[in-house]
Backbone as CSV, one residue per row, in Angstrom:
resi,resn,N_x,N_y,N_z,CA_x,CA_y,CA_z,C_x,C_y,C_z
1,UNK,92.884,31.512,156.933,92.195,32.533,156.118,90.969,31.882,155.485
2,UNK,89.963,32.690,155.347,88.716,32.179,154.794,88.937,31.717,153.354
3,UNK,88.353,30.583,153.042,88.522,30.018,151.691,87.966,30.938,150.618
4,UNK,86.895,31.644,150.962,86.295,32.547,149.963,87.214,33.716,149.631
5,UNK,87.944,34.175,150.660,88.886,35.272,150.415,90.022,34.809,149.510
6,UNK,90.485,33.585,149.747,91.544,33.036,148.908,91.092,32.884,147.459
7,UNK,89.882,32.436,147.268,89.357,32.312,145.895,89.237,33.678,145.218
8,UNK,88.807,34.676,146.032,88.679,36.019,145.464,90.032,36.565,145.034
9,UNK,91.051,36.358,145.890,92.399,36.836,145.535,92.939,36.112,144.297
10,UNK,92.658,34.794,144.254,93.122,34.042,143.087,92.451,34.528,141.807
11,UNK,91.181,34.873,141.911,90.453,35.375,140.736,90.998,36.725,140.279
12,UNK,91.294,37.569,141.275,91.828,38.899,140.920,93.183,38.776,140.244
13,UNK,94.015,37.917,140.790,95.338,37.727,140.187,95.242,37.123,138.792
14,UNK,94.323,36.207,138.596,94.146,35.592,137.264,93.637,36.614,136.259
15,UNK,92.691,37.421,136.733,92.148,38.455,135.840,93.232,39.443,135.438
16,UNK,94.076,39.813,136.404,95.164,40.743,136.076,96.139,40.163,135.086
17,UNK,96.431,38.856,135.269,97.356,38.199,134.339,96.779,38.129,132.933
18,UNK,95.488,37.806,132.860,94.832,37.745,131.543,94.811,39.123,130.885
19,UNK,94.519,40.187,131.643,94.482,41.546,131.090,95.852,41.970,130.574
20,UNK,96.882,41.663,131.369,98.245,42.006,130.933,98.618,41.273,129.658
21,UNK,98.201,40.006,129.593,98.513,39.217,128.395,97.819,39.777,127.155
22,UNK,96.536,40.159,127.329,95.781,40.680,126.184,96.313,42.034,125.728
23,UNK,96.610,42.914,126.669,97.137,44.245,126.290,98.503,44.134,125.650
24,UNK,99.290,43.182,126.130,100.618,43.017,125.526,100.499,42.510,124.096
25,UNK,99.506,41.707,123.787,99.298,41.203,122.430,98.729,42.274,121.518
26,UNK,97.905,43.172,122.084,97.242,44.187,121.267,98.136,45.375,120.978
27,UNK,99.056,45.713,121.871,99.845,46.936,121.727,101.198,46.678,121.069
28,UNK,101.991,45.879,121.690,103.361,45.697,121.222,103.425,45.096,119.831
29,UNK,102.737,44.022,119.548,102.828,43.452,118.204,102.343,44.408,117.122
30,UNK,101.273,45.206,117.375,100.771,46.145,116.370,101.820,47.196,116.028
31,UNK,102.497,47.705,117.025,103.549,48.693,116.773,104.688,48.077,115.981
32,UNK,105.035,46.832,116.347,106.115,46.157,115.640,105.721,45.867,114.196
33,UNK,104.468,45.410,113.996,103.989,45.139,112.642,103.959,46.407,111.807
34,UNK,103.510,47.528,112.398,103.451,48.790,111.669,104.845,49.234,111.233
35,UNK,105.821,49.043,112.113,107.199,49.422,111.766,107.724,48.564,110.643
36,UNK,107.426,47.264,110.687,107.887,46.364,109.632,107.238,46.710,108.306
37,UNK,105.916,47.002,108.312,105.207,47.364,107.085,105.762,48.643,106.491
38,UNK,106.057,49.619,107.370,106.595,50.884,106.888,107.960,50.686,106.239
39,UNK,108.756,49.789,106.801,110.072,49.531,106.236,109.975,48.801,104.905
40,UNK,109.011,47.886,104.808,108.885,47.086,103.604,108.159,47.824,102.487
41,UNK,107.423,48.902,102.799,106.651,49.625,101.793,107.588,50.539,100.999
42,UNK,107.987,50.136,99.807,108.945,50.891,98.990,108.306,52.167,98.446
43,UNK,109.141,53.169,98.202,108.674,54.446,97.664,109.350,54.738,96.336
44,UNK,108.740,55.639,95.595,109.226,56.011,94.265,109.438,57.527,94.231
45,UNK,110.624,58.006,93.781,110.863,59.458,93.694,110.130,60.054,92.496
46,UNK,109.442,61.174,92.723,108.661,61.822,91.660,108.804,63.336,91.762
47,UNK,108.289,64.021,90.739,108.149,65.471,90.748,106.697,65.816,91.038
48,UNK,106.492,66.877,91.815,105.148,67.333,92.169,105.040,68.821,91.837
49,UNK,103.875,69.234,91.350,103.660,70.648,91.025,103.664,71.471,92.308
50,UNK,104.554,72.447,92.389,104.636,73.300,93.571,103.509,74.318,93.604
51,UNK,102.908,74.573,92.453,101.773,75.480,92.341,100.978,75.091,91.112
52,UNK,99.833,75.716,90.925,99.002,75.401,89.769,99.749,75.727,88.481
53,UNK,99.705,74.818,87.518,100.385,74.994,86.234,99.346,74.935,85.123
54,UNK,99.349,75.937,84.258,98.399,75.987,83.153,98.901,75.187,81.960
55,UNK,97.972,74.750,81.135,98.338,74.024,79.922,99.147,74.937,79.005
56,UNK,100.268,74.417,78.518,101.148,75.187,77.649,102.178,76.009,78.394
57,UNK,102.105,76.066,79.717,103.048,76.858,80.500,104.408,76.186,80.552
58,UNK,105.454,76.996,80.530,106.815,76.484,80.631,107.019,75.900,82.021
59,UNK,107.439,74.646,82.100,107.631,73.968,83.386,109.080,74.151,83.816
60,UNK,109.317,75.138,84.653,110.666,75.404,85.155,110.867,74.704,86.490
61,UNK,112.087,74.720,86.974,112.407,74.068,88.251,111.655,74.735,89.397
62,UNK,111.348,76.019,89.270,110.644,76.725,90.338,109.208,76.229,90.511
63,UNK,108.652,75.635,89.485,107.265,75.184,89.542,107.138,73.749,90.046
64,UNK,108.257,73.102,90.348,108.223,71.703,90.783,108.971,71.527,92.097
65,UNK,108.643,70.450,92.786,109.389,70.069,93.996,109.504,68.548,94.041
66,UNK,110.544,68.072,94.704,110.781,66.640,94.806,109.879,66.045,95.885
67,UNK,109.397,64.821,95.623,108.541,64.129,96.588,108.703,62.627,96.418
68,UNK,108.107,61.862,97.360,108.135,60.407,97.322,106.704,59.894,97.420
69,UNK,106.375,58.879,96.630,105.073,58.239,96.705,105.275,56.734,96.798
70,UNK,104.238,56.022,97.211,104.348,54.574,97.335,104.303,53.917,95.958
71,UNK,104.736,52.667,95.927,104.706,51.926,94.673,103.274,51.752,94.165
72,UNK,102.346,51.592,95.087,100.946,51.445,94.691,100.438,52.716,94.028
73,UNK,100.780,53.884,94.599,100.389,55.154,93.997,101.036,55.332,92.627
74,UNK,102.314,54.956,92.543,103.019,55.064,91.266,102.379,54.171,90.219
75,UNK,102.004,52.970,90.631,101.367,52.037,89.699,100.021,52.575,89.224
76,UNK,99.261,53.184,90.130,97.967,53.761,89.755,98.121,54.922,88.773
77,UNK,99.244,55.658,88.874,99.494,56.795,87.986,100.220,56.393,86.709
78,UNK,100.583,55.115,86.600,101.283,54.654,85.409,102.740,55.061,85.379
79,UNK,103.319,55.301,86.544,104.720,55.721,86.628,105.605,54.483,86.775
80,UNK,106.641,54.395,85.969,107.562,53.268,86.054,108.446,53.401,87.297
81,UNK,108.733,52.266,87.898,109.581,52.257,89.083,111.002,52.654,88.696
82,UNK,111.564,53.574,89.450,112.927,54.026,89.175,113.548,54.532,90.464
83,UNK,114.863,54.469,90.528,115.572,54.938,91.714,115.758,56.445,91.693
84,UNK,115.683,57.063,90.515,115.858,58.504,90.397,114.675,59.115,89.667
85,UNK,114.434,60.390,89.892,113.373,61.099,89.193,113.763,61.313,87.735
86,UNK,112.793,61.257,86.845,113.093,61.462,85.429,113.540,62.899,85.203
87,UNK,114.381,63.104,84.209,114.903,64.439,83.898,113.878,65.215,83.072
88,UNK,113.570,66.415,83.515,112.649,67.277,82.778,113.441,68.015,81.710
89,UNK,113.111,67.773,80.451,113.843,68.393,79.347,113.705,69.909,79.392
90,UNK,114.756,70.590,78.998,114.754,72.052,78.993,113.654,72.579,78.067
91,UNK,112.962,73.614,78.511,111.885,74.278,77.766,110.655,73.385,77.584
92,UNK,110.504,72.375,78.441,109.306,71.533,78.368,108.078,72.339,78.792
93,UNK,106.931,71.982,78.214,105.667,72.651,78.517,104.671,71.659,79.109
94,UNK,103.710,72.197,79.855,102.678,71.352,80.429,101.666,70.984,79.353
95,UNK,101.487,69.679,79.149,100.518,69.227,78.151,99.087,69.312,78.647
96,UNK,98.917,69.357,79.981,97.598,69.485,80.600,97.708,70.462,81.757
97,UNK,96.571,70.959,82.230,96.560,71.812,83.414,96.733,70.933,84.654
98,UNK,97.524,71.395,85.613,97.789,70.631,86.832,97.595,71.509,88.058
99,UNK,96.961,70.941,89.065,96.767,71.645,90.328,98.010,71.509,91.201
100,UNK,98.138,72.396,92.190,99.259,72.310,93.127,99.200,70.986,93.869
101,UNK,100.329,70.308,93.964,100.406,69.032,94.640,100.222,67.837,93.725
102,UNK,99.866,68.078,92.459,99.667,66.979,91.519,101.007,66.355,91.143
103,UNK,101.023,65.038,91.043,102.236,64.329,90.628,102.436,64.532,89.129
104,UNK,103.645,64.917,88.740,103.970,65.164,87.339,104.591,63.913,86.744
105,UNK,104.017,63.414,85.687,104.556,62.258,84.985,105.104,62.701,83.629
106,UNK,105.961,61.893,83.002,106.468,62.262,81.674,105.353,62.502,80.663
107,UNK,104.224,61.803,80.824,103.107,61.967,79.892,102.445,63.334,80.024
108,UNK,102.670,64.029,81.148,102.072,65.350,81.363,102.871,66.470,80.697
109,UNK,104.085,66.155,80.232,104.972,67.175,79.681,105.160,66.983,78.183
110,UNK,105.379,68.098,77.496,105.653,68.074,76.059,107.033,68.691,75.841
111,UNK,107.973,67.883,75.375,109.347,68.344,75.162,109.445,69.132,73.852
112,UNK,110.461,69.997,73.720,110.610,70.809,72.505,110.735,70.001,71.224
113,UNK,111.258,68.783,71.305,111.416,67.970,70.103,110.175,67.138,69.792
114,UNK,109.110,67.344,70.550,107.873,66.599,70.318,107.070,67.238,69.182
115,UNK,106.375,66.431,68.346,105.571,66.988,67.246,104.442,67.892,67.729
116,UNK,103.955,67.688,68.967,102.852,68.489,69.483,103.309,69.817,70.084
117,UNK,104.628,70.006,70.184,105.144,71.175,70.898,104.714,72.492,70.243
118,UNK,104.897,72.602,68.935,104.585,73.857,68.252,103.094,74.174,68.310
119,UNK,102.255,73.163,68.133,100.814,73.394,68.217,100.417,73.859,69.613
120,UNK,101.134,73.390,70.614,100.808,73.734,71.998,101.139,75.182,72.323
121,UNK,102.239,75.707,71.786,102.691,77.043,72.177,102.325,78.132,71.170
122,UNK,101.824,77.745,69.995,101.467,78.752,68.989,100.113,79.382,69.313
123,UNK,100.068,80.694,69.310,98.833,81.414,69.587,97.795,81.108,68.513
124,UNK,96.549,80.995,68.934,95.479,80.695,67.979,95.425,81.779,66.901
125,UNK,95.339,81.360,65.656,95.293,82.297,64.535,96.649,82.648,63.971
126,UNK,97.732,82.213,64.663,99.091,82.480,64.194,99.668,81.222,63.551
127,UNK,100.794,81.402,62.831,101.388,80.312,62.061,102.840,80.100,62.497
128,UNK,103.234,78.862,62.823,104.658,78.594,63.064,105.395,78.515,61.729
129,UNK,106.287,79.462,61.486,106.950,79.539,60.184,108.457,79.352,60.362
130,UNK,109.062,78.379,59.648,110.505,78.132,59.781,111.331,78.993,58.835
131,UNK,112.383,79.576,59.371,113.359,80.309,58.559,114.670,79.538,58.556
132,UNK,115.168,79.205,57.380,116.452,78.526,57.247,117.555,79.576,57.197
133,UNK,118.445,79.536,58.194,119.521,80.510,58.292,120.857,79.787,58.432
134,UNK,121.936,80.543,58.300,123.271,79.963,58.391,123.627,79.729,59.855
135,UNK,123.844,78.468,60.237,124.147,78.139,61.631,125.461,78.743,62.089
136,UNK,126.338,79.072,61.128,127.630,79.655,61.491,127.474,81.007,62.162
137,UNK,126.315,81.640,62.036,126.072,82.921,62.677,125.703,82.774,64.150
138,UNK,125.570,81.539,64.620,125.374,81.304,66.053,123.981,81.583,66.578
139,UNK,122.955,81.391,65.764,121.587,81.657,66.229,121.211,80.759,67.406
140,UNK,121.645,79.500,67.378,121.293,78.573,68.452,121.963,78.937,69.769
141,UNK,122.982,79.805,69.718,123.682,80.203,70.930,123.089,81.453,71.559
142,UNK,122.443,82.287,70.767,121.947,83.563,71.297,120.429,83.638,71.365
143,UNK,119.735,82.690,70.741,118.277,82.722,70.736,117.710,81.493,71.423
144,UNK,116.554,81.677,72.038,115.848,80.569,72.683,114.350,80.803,72.527
145,UNK,113.588,79.790,72.872,112.139,79.883,72.787,111.621,81.026,73.648
146,UNK,110.759,81.853,73.070,110.185,82.983,73.797,110.845,84.312,73.504
147,UNK,112.031,84.307,72.891,112.704,85.561,72.545,111.935,86.304,71.462
148,UNK,112.123,87.624,71.434,111.552,88.466,70.385,112.656,88.866,69.407
149,UNK,112.356,88.799,68.123,113.354,89.127,67.107,112.757,90.048,66.050
150,UNK,113.644,90.788,65.393,113.282,91.574,64.215,113.798,90.843,62.978
151,UNK,113.034,90.918,61.918,113.425,90.293,60.647,113.760,91.409,59.665
152,UNK,114.929,91.313,59.029,115.353,92.317,58.056,115.662,91.633,56.730
153,UNK,115.668,92.438,55.671,115.976,91.931,54.340,117.114,92.731,53.733
154,UNK,118.135,92.025,53.266,119.237,92.648,52.541,118.948,92.486,51.053
155,UNK,118.828,93.606,50.334,118.468,93.561,48.913,119.336,94.536,48.119
156,UNK,119.351,94.334,46.817,120.113,95.189,45.914,119.270,95.531,44.699
157,UNK,119.378,96.774,44.254,118.675,97.193,43.039,119.376,96.708,41.780
158,UNK,120.611,96.240,41.931,121.404,95.854,40.769,121.408,94.349,40.506
159,UNK,121.147,93.553,41.536,121.201,92.110,41.349,120.247,91.413,42.317
160,UNK,119.907,90.191,41.962,119.005,89.388,42.782,119.824,88.587,43.781
161,UNK,119.674,88.899,45.064,120.453,88.232,46.102,119.756,86.983,46.647
162,UNK,118.575,86.673,46.149,117.844,85.520,46.668,118.483,84.198,46.236
163,UNK,119.236,84.215,45.144,119.861,82.990,44.659,121.268,82.792,45.204
164,UNK,121.883,83.854,45.726,123.232,83.769,46.269,123.454,84.917,47.235
165,UNK,124.194,84.655,48.315,124.478,85.719,49.277,125.756,86.485,48.919
166,UNK,126.305,86.201,47.741,127.495,86.915,47.290,127.076,88.193,46.574
167,UNK,127.640,89.331,46.999,127.310,90.631,46.424,128.421,91.054,45.476
168,UNK,128.063,91.293,44.232,129.041,91.721,43.225,129.014,93.227,42.992
169,UNK,127.899,93.847,43.282,127.755,95.288,43.049,127.124,95.911,44.286
170,UNK,127.864,96.786,44.967,127.374,97.387,46.197,126.469,98.581,45.951
171,UNK,126.396,99.035,44.722,125.525,100.170,44.415,124.060,99.721,44.529
172,UNK,123.293,100.479,45.265,121.884,100.144,45.453,121.636,99.097,46.526
173,UNK,122.687,98.703,47.252,122.545,97.709,48.315,121.946,98.366,49.557
174,UNK,120.965,97.668,50.199,120.305,98.242,51.369,119.813,97.145,52.302
175,UNK,119.601,97.531,53.556,118.996,96.669,54.562,117.688,97.296,54.991
176,UNK,116.594,96.572,54.830,115.270,97.112,55.125,114.600,96.308,56.237
177,UNK,114.004,96.981,57.242,113.253,96.260,58.275,112.014,95.618,57.673
178,UNK,111.777,94.363,58.029,110.652,93.635,57.461,109.586,93.352,58.513
179,UNK,109.980,92.752,59.639,109.061,92.430,60.731,109.702,92.841,62.046
180,UNK,108.857,93.189,63.023,109.368,93.682,64.305,108.731,92.919,65.462
181,UNK,109.576,92.512,66.412,109.095,91.914,67.651,108.337,90.620,67.487
182,UNK,108.842,89.717,66.672,108.185,88.428,66.456,108.735,87.378,67.429
183,UNK,107.861,86.498,67.899,108.227,85.515,68.924,108.921,84.305,68.319
184,UNK,110.028,83.910,68.946,110.733,82.683,68.560,110.062,81.502,69.263
185,UNK,109.596,80.537,68.478,108.986,79.342,69.047,110.020,78.268,69.344
186,UNK,110.974,78.119,68.443,112.000,77.093,68.628,113.203,77.406,67.753
187,UNK,114.368,76.975,68.214,115.606,77.143,67.452,116.257,75.774,67.310
188,UNK,116.465,75.347,66.079,117.143,74.075,65.804,118.430,74.368,65.065
189,UNK,119.488,73.672,65.430,120.753,73.865,64.731,121.909,73.471,65.602
190,UNK,123.061,73.269,65.006,124.249,72.851,65.736,124.779,74.001,66.572
191,UNK,125.279,73.645,67.756,125.878,74.639,68.632,127.268,75.048,68.161
192,UNK,127.950,74.133,67.468,129.319,74.407,67.037,129.329,75.327,65.833
193,UNK,129.853,76.527,66.019,129.909,77.492,64.927,130.815,77.009,63.817
194,UNK,131.839,76.218,64.167,132.807,75.777,63.163,132.168,74.883,62.114
195,UNK,131.095,74.180,62.472,130.439,73.297,61.515,129.375,74.072,60.756
196,UNK,129.649,74.364,59.501,128.725,75.152,58.682,127.534,74.301,58.284
197,UNK,126.385,74.653,58.769,125.151,73.964,58.426,123.999,74.918,58.654
198,UNK,122.829,74.508,58.232,121.670,75.376,58.386,121.113,75.313,59.798
199,UNK,120.619,76.443,60.256,119.896,76.521,61.521,118.461,76.920,61.185
200,UNK,117.523,76.290,61.834,116.121,76.590,61.602,115.568,77.353,62.797
201,UNK,115.124,78.571,62.552,114.488,79.385,63.576,113.002,79.468,63.239
202,UNK,112.169,78.933,64.115,110.728,78.912,63.868,110.090,80.100,64.577
203,UNK,109.442,80.958,63.799,108.818,82.171,64.323,107.304,82.045,64.316
204,UNK,106.674,82.762,65.225,105.216,82.833,65.260,104.789,84.052,64.435
205,UNK,104.170,83.810,63.272,103.826,84.878,62.350,102.339,84.857,62.016
206,UNK,101.848,86.021,61.591,100.487,86.113,61.071,100.506,85.756,59.585
207,UNK,99.344,85.618,58.996,99.284,85.316,57.557,99.923,86.427,56.742
208,UNK,99.710,87.667,57.142,100.298,88.795,56.430,101.819,88.782,56.556
209,UNK,102.318,88.411,57.745,103.768,88.319,57.953,104.381,87.259,57.041
210,UNK,103.705,86.124,56.939,104.205,85.042,56.089,104.285,85.499,54.641
211,UNK,103.289,86.241,54.197,103.297,86.749,52.816,104.488,87.669,52.584
212,UNK,104.796,88.522,53.553,105.944,89.423,53.431,107.247,88.635,53.333
213,UNK,107.381,87.613,54.185,108.607,86.820,54.190,108.761,86.050,52.883
214,UNK,107.667,85.479,52.389,107.729,84.731,51.132,108.181,85.626,49.980
215,UNK,107.677,86.842,49.940,108.071,87.778,48.877,109.514,88.227,49.069
216,UNK,109.891,88.498,50.325,111.254,88.966,50.601,112.286,87.914,50.241
217,UNK,111.956,86.635,50.422,112.898,85.558,50.091,113.157,85.471,48.598
218,UNK,112.255,86.015,47.784,112.448,86.024,46.334,113.227,87.258,45.866
219,UNK,113.445,88.181,46.811,114.108,89.441,46.448,115.532,89.512,46.985
220,UNK,115.717,89.132,48.232,117.029,89.317,48.846,117.326,88.272,49.891
221,UNK,118.163,88.656,50.852,118.624,87.774,51.918,117.889,88.130,53.205
222,UNK,117.356,87.103,53.898,116.647,87.306,55.153,117.595,87.071,56.318
223,UNK,117.529,87.945,57.318,118.315,87.759,58.530,117.493,88.241,59.723
224,UNK,117.903,87.847,60.926,117.170,88.218,62.132,118.152,88.615,63.225
225,UNK,117.640,89.330,64.222,118.418,89.659,65.408,117.435,89.967,66.531
226,UNK,117.912,89.927,67.766,117.041,90.165,68.908,116.473,91.583,68.876
227,UNK,115.204,91.672,69.248,114.524,92.967,69.256,115.054,93.838,70.387
228,UNK,115.455,95.049,70.035,115.895,96.044,71.015,115.278,97.382,70.622
229,UNK,114.252,97.809,71.352,113.612,99.088,71.040,112.897,99.058,69.707
230,UNK,112.876,100.188,69.043,112.193,100.316,67.760,113.059,99.759,66.628
231,UNK,112.418,99.306,65.559,113.206,98.801,64.417,113.932,99.952,63.726
232,UNK,115.112,99.690,63.154,115.855,100.762,62.472,115.212,101.111,61.137
233,UNK,115.548,102.272,60.645,115.082,102.662,59.318,115.918,101.942,58.263
234,UNK,115.515,102.100,57.032,116.262,101.474,55.947,117.672,102.039,55.883
235,UNK,118.637,101.145,55.788,120.049,101.522,55.720,120.573,101.197,54.330
236,UNK,121.214,102.182,53.694,121.794,101.989,52.360,123.317,101.913,52.461
237,UNK,123.925,101.456,51.378,125.383,101.317,51.360,126.069,102.647,51.628
238,UNK,125.473,103.740,51.153,126.059,105.063,51.365,126.060,105.496,52.816
239,UNK,125.131,104.894,53.649,125.105,105.220,55.072,126.255,104.543,55.822
240,UNK,126.741,103.433,55.288,127.862,102.730,55.897,129.185,103.261,55.359
241,UNK,129.230,103.491,54.054,130.415,104.059,53.403,130.035,105.415,52.820
242,UNK,130.205,106.484,53.589,129.779,107.814,53.135,130.384,108.237,51.809
243,UNK,131.605,107.805,51.522,132.271,108.216,50.286,132.030,107.241,49.148
244,UNK,131.170,106.259,49.380,130.981,105.210,48.376,130.486,105.781,47.054
245,UNK,129.487,106.688,47.118,128.922,107.257,45.887,129.181,108.755,45.786
246,UNK,130.243,109.227,46.464,130.513,110.664,46.472,131.158,111.127,45.170
247,UNK,131.943,110.271,44.545,132.643,110.649,43.319,131.864,110.108,42.125
248,UNK,131.364,110.999,41.296,130.603,110.617,40.121,131.329,111.131,38.887
249,UNK,131.601,110.241,37.957,132.326,110.618,36.741,131.443,110.335,35.536
250,UNK,131.292,111.338,34.684,130.467,111.203,33.502,131.371,110.852,32.305
251,UNK,131.060,109.744,31.629,131.816,109.319,30.452,130.837,109.179,29.280
252,UNK,130.718,110.252,28.515,129.759,110.241,27.414,128.339,110.183,27.954
253,UNK,127.640,109.129,27.601,126.256,108.969,28.077,126.173,108.051,29.284
254,UNK,127.318,107.529,29.776,127.349,106.601,30.912,127.675,107.355,32.190
255,UNK,127.086,106.909,33.295,127.347,107.464,34.616,128.102,106.402,35.411
256,UNK,129.320,106.708,35.817,130.155,105.751,36.525,130.321,106.201,37.965
257,UNK,130.033,105.300,38.914,130.212,105.596,40.334,131.481,104.917,40.803
258,UNK,132.437,105.713,41.325,133.695,105.152,41.816,133.612,104.868,43.307
């Protein structure tokens, strides 16, 4: 065989071997390295906004979805490394506006026990006003943030009930509607009815509403209940006990109600 043909065949075979060697180095190792990097790249569980969330909006489970981000992304966002997602406190609000897909961090949320919570949810021009009530009535069990309540005053023409809730004379006793459809901002108090203690119900009131409540507290007993339809009219003791003042006996110049 011609020597030139042999050299040509040897060159072709060498070139093929070199090409195979180079392609094997460029393809297989890169895939293997990528797989190793993917395995070694740790992730962090986070919450992500499922839709746009406005500042002050209640952050419910429907507005969030679970996701995973890399440690580098978590570090850039100031998120601490953890194996589980942080728990979103009940009735938490968005401290800032967030777009859909934004990672939610604890710093983005304002919990109900935070000092900034009331300022965040109170309407401009309104006042967060606390009412001290008897926790034994179970306000913390039936009321929550966002509920509407009516405020009523129990008063007597015969005695001042503002210093004591004990009624000694039922004559002239009445329940009068004071405020209607006021928003509950927060309810603080023990859940256990058996433990007698005060419950604080914070209402969103106007300046005029606050003035009414301040005056009513000097006259009688303040109480609240969930708003249902229109507020009732003034109720007197005679409306509850029809025969309470039915018998009137005159003794000289005195009028005695039995």
